[in-house]
N, C-alpha and C positions, 0 to 999 in steps of 0.2 A: 406444841403445835400452834401455828399462827392462825388466829381466828379472824384476821382482817376480812372484811366483806369484799367480795369481788364485785367491782363496779361494772355493770353491764352497759355496753354502748347502746344508745338509743337507735333503733332502726331508722334508716334514712327514708324520708318520704319519697314518693314517686317523683315529685318535682325536683328534689335534691339529687336523686339518681339521674334524672334527665339532664340536669345542669352539669353534673360531673362528666356525663357522657359527651355532651356538646363541647365542654372545655377540652376534653381529651381529643375529640375529633378535630377541633380547630387547631390545636397544637400539632396535630399530625399531618394536616393538609399540606401538600407541596406547593402552596401559593402563599404569598405574603398577605396577612390579614391583620388589620388594626381596627379598633373600635374607638369611638369618641362619644363624649357626652353632648348635651345640647349646646354647650359653649365651644364645641370643636376641640376640646382638650382630650388627649389620648388616654383611654382607660384600659386598653388591651393591645398586645403586640406579640404575635405568635413567633415561634422559632424561625420560620421561613422568612418572615419580615425582617428579623434580625440578620439573617444570612444575606438577603438582597441588599439591605441598606447599610449594613456594617454597624448599626446601633444595637446596644443591648436594651432589653425591655425596661430595666430600671432607669436608663438614661432618658427615656422618652415619656414615661408616664407623667401625666399632668401638664405636659407641654402642648402648645397648639400644633395641630397636624401640619399646617403650612410652614411652621418654623423648623420642622424636622424633614419633611419630604421636599419642600420647595418645588412643588408640582408645577408643571407648565401651564395649568389652568387655575392655579390657586387664586390669582388676583382678580381675574375677570369672570370666570365661569366655574367657580368651585363646585364640583359635583356633590360634595357633602352638604353644602348650603342648599343646593337644589332639592335634595331629598328631605332635609330638615324643615324646609319651608313647605313641604308637601306639594311642590310643583310637579314632581314626578316620583313614582314609587321606586324607580330604580334608574340608574344612569350607567351606561357602558361606554367607555371612551378609550382612545389610545393617546397617551401623553408622555411626558418625561418626569422623572424624579431625580433628585440629587443624592448620591451616596455620601457616606460620611467623609470620604476623602475628597469630595468636591466634584467627582465625575458625574455627569448626567447620563442616564440610561433610558431607553424607551421602554415603556411598560403598557400592558393592557390592563385596564382598571375597571372594576365594577363596584358600584356604590348603592347601598340600600338603607332604608330606615331600620332602626332597632326598636322593637316594641316590647312592653312588659306583658304580663299575663292578661291585663285588662285592655290590651291593644292601645295603650297610650305610648306615644313616641317619646323615647327617653334618650335617643342618641342616634348614631349612624355606624355602619360597618362598611369597610372598604377592603376589597381584595385586589391584589396586583401581581402580575407576572412579568418577569424580565423577558422582553421579546427582541433582544439584541441580535440573536441568531436569525430570527425570522426577518428582521430588517436587513441583515447582510444578504440573505437569500433573495430578498426583494430587490436589493441593489444589483445583485448579479443578474437577476432576470431582466432588469431594465437595461443593463449593459449588454446582455445577449441581443435584445431587440435592436439596440442602437448599433451594435457591431454588425449584425446581419444586414441591416438596412444600409449601412455605410459601405461595408467591404464588398457586398455582392452587387450593389447598384452599379459601380463603376464598370466591371467587365460586362455586365448585361447590357448597359447602354452602348458600349463599344461594339458588342456583337450585333445588336439590333441596328445600329447606325451603319456599319459597313455592309451588313446583309442587305439593307435597304438600298445602298449605293449600287451593289452588285445587280440588284433587280431593276434598277432604273437607268443609270447613265454611265456605268463603268465600262471603259474600253478593255481590250485584251490585256494590255500591259498592267493596268490598275487592278484587274481581277486577281492576279496572283498575289499582289501586295495586300489586298484586302482580305483574301482568304488566309494568308499567313497571320494577319492580325487577329482574325476571328479564331483561328486555331490556338494562338497564344493566349487570348483572353478566356476562351472556353477551358483550356488546360488549367489556367489560374483559378477559375471558378470551381472546377472539379477538385483541385487540390485543397481549396478552402473548405469545401463541403466534406471531403474525406477526413480532413484534420478535425473538423468539428465532430463528425460521427465517431472517430477513433477516440477523441478525448472523452466523449460521452460514455463510450463503452468502458474505457479505462476507469473512469471515476465510479461507474456502476459496478465494477468488478466483473464485467462480462467479456472482456477481451483477454484471451488466454495468451500469456507470454510463453514463447517457445524457448525454454531454458536449455542451454547446453554448455559444455566446457568452453570457456572463452578466455583468450589471452588479452587482458586489458592493456598490456604493453603494446601489442600488435595494433589494437584498435586506436590507441592514442597516437602512435607513430604515423599511422596512415592518415588520421585526421590532421596531424601536424604538417605532413607533406602537402595535403590538400589545401589547407588554409594559409600556408606560407605565402602563396601567390596572391590570394585574396587580400591578405593583410598588407603585402608590399604595394599593391595597387592603390591602397588608401594612404600610403606613407607610414605604415605601422610596422613595428618589429615584433615577430612572434618567437617566443622562447619555450623550450620544453626542458623541465628540470626533473630528473628522476634518478635518485641516488643509488637505487638498487632495483633488481627485477621484481616485478609485482607477481603475486601468486595467480594461478589459474582460478577463475571464479565461475560460478554457474550464472549465466545471464542470457537474455535474448539480445544477441549482438546487434541485430538490426535496429531494434528500438532503443537500446542503450546508446548506440552511435547517434541516433536521431536526437536524443536528449542532450548529449554533449555538443552536437553540432549546433543546436539551438542556442546554447550558452555561448559558444564561440561566435555565432552570427551576431548576437546581441552585443558582445564585447567589441566587435569590429564596428558595428553600426553606431555605437554611442561613444567611440573613441575619436580623438582628434589626431590629425597627422603629426607624426613625430613621437607618438606614444608607444608604449610597450605592452603587449599582452603576454602573460606568462601562464603556462600550464605546469602545475606542480603536482607530484604524486608522492605518497608516502604510505607506509603500512603501519598499522597499530593493532592492538589486541582485538582480534575478532573481525576487523574490517579494514578496507582500503579507502583512502581519502584522495579525492581528486579536487584540486583547486583551479579555478580559472579566474585570474586576477587581471584587471585592466586599470589604466590610468585615465579613464574617461570622465564624463561629466557627473557620474554618480547618480544616485536615486534620491529624489526629494523625500523629506521626512514624512510627508503626508502619504506617500506611496509605498514606503518600505514595508509596512505591515500588510499590504494587499498585493504584492507583486506576484504571489502564487495563486491569487484568486482567479477563477475562470472568468475571462472576458473583462478583467480590469484593464483599463486603457490609461496608463499613466504617461504624462509628458515629462521627459527628462529635462532638467534645468539647462538652459543655454542651447537647446536644440529644438528643431521643429519636428523631430522624429516622434512618432507615436509608438509606444511599445506595450508589452505585457497584455496582449490579447489572449490568443489561444496558447502561444508558445510556452511560457513559463508554467502555466497550469498543466500542460502536457508533460513538461519535464518532471514536475513534482509527481504526477500520477505514475509515470514510468519508473522513476527511482523508487517510489514507495511500493510499486508492484514487485520490485526486486527485494523488498524487505529492507530497503535503505531509507535515507532521508536526505533532504537538501536544505541548506541554510544560506543566508546572504548577509554580508556586512557591506555597508556603503556609507559614503560621506559625500554630499554634493561638492562637486569641483575637484574631488580627489580620487574618484574611481570606485569600483565595486569589486568584491570578491565573492564568488559563488563556491560553496563547499558541497561536494557530493560524497556521501558516505555509503559504501556498498559492503554488504556482509561477505566474508570469505567463504562461508558455507551457505547453502540454500536456506532461505527463510520465507516461509509462506505467510504473506501479509496481504490484508485487504488493501484496496487503493483509496480508502477514505482519506480525506484531507485532515492531517493533524500538523499544521504548518508550524515551523520554527523559524522565525525571521528575527534578525538582529539589527538594531538601528545603528546610527552613527557611533563612532568610538570603538572601544574594544569589543571583539566578538565574545560569544559565550564560551564557557569552559570547554565545550567539545572542539572548538575551532582549532586549537593549537596542541591538543593532546596527541 
């Protein structure tokens, strides 16, 4: 029989238990947290900080905080220095930090002093959250305000001006002309408001799509006939390539046609005379693919990742046209409402291709935005499968 004495573990003190709990809590918090000593050298780096920055804890321990995060306020108004100097007990700011791969991201940061049991300042602690998504929403909100102010101002001024002329000095001949202009501008304003409201409902998932058996071939042939004349008026050639009949799909034909019409409108708007716009269709496992390819000015690299954002107004290179307001965001919402997706490939000066993927069988999908955009060069693997 083994008579070795069993070594009992010393019970942990209340302070040690509290310390373990706090270490566990800090490791579990879904925000980046780092601690520094009085020299601003990192002493702690939780898993969420690793996730946000791309650095592992062992890579940053003992390094100066500013050498790791490269914060936007490190040089002039370092929040950690502020609390270590006891100028403020806590500092909350919005700034930027640099990830390991060199990308700067916006963060919301809170900094406070770190004290021992005797209330002596021994360092600082900093929490930070990636707020890139919030900044994108803020940018969209600002674009909404700008769009509404710009696009609605013009028809309202026209309506007001011609109504004033009617009331003051218009003769009988001019009255009919002015009334026609008022009707045209008020119709334009109403269409803009309706488009805005419909997009809002689509993105909120509150607009019900009226799905029914739909012949995609029929819809595309009718659009082809309709847009041939529009294209020829601008000196463009419109082609439709379909190797085999497409299957009947479940779709809201009215809104699906509206989405495809918007893509054709953009292709014509941003193409130069003499170019070709091509509609291509094909069938693949589980879905139907519609491509709308143009030889236009293409989309600038700064805009390619935002073309489906609501109210993003990008200017195409080499043209004065403004685009990507409500239209492409509405296209995305409609296609995703059908359980499909939309992608884009573009290169400035060489044209753009929009890919619409629609399921062969009904797919109940929310209309939240999960955009897939592809920059210049080769499209992603989905594009040619």
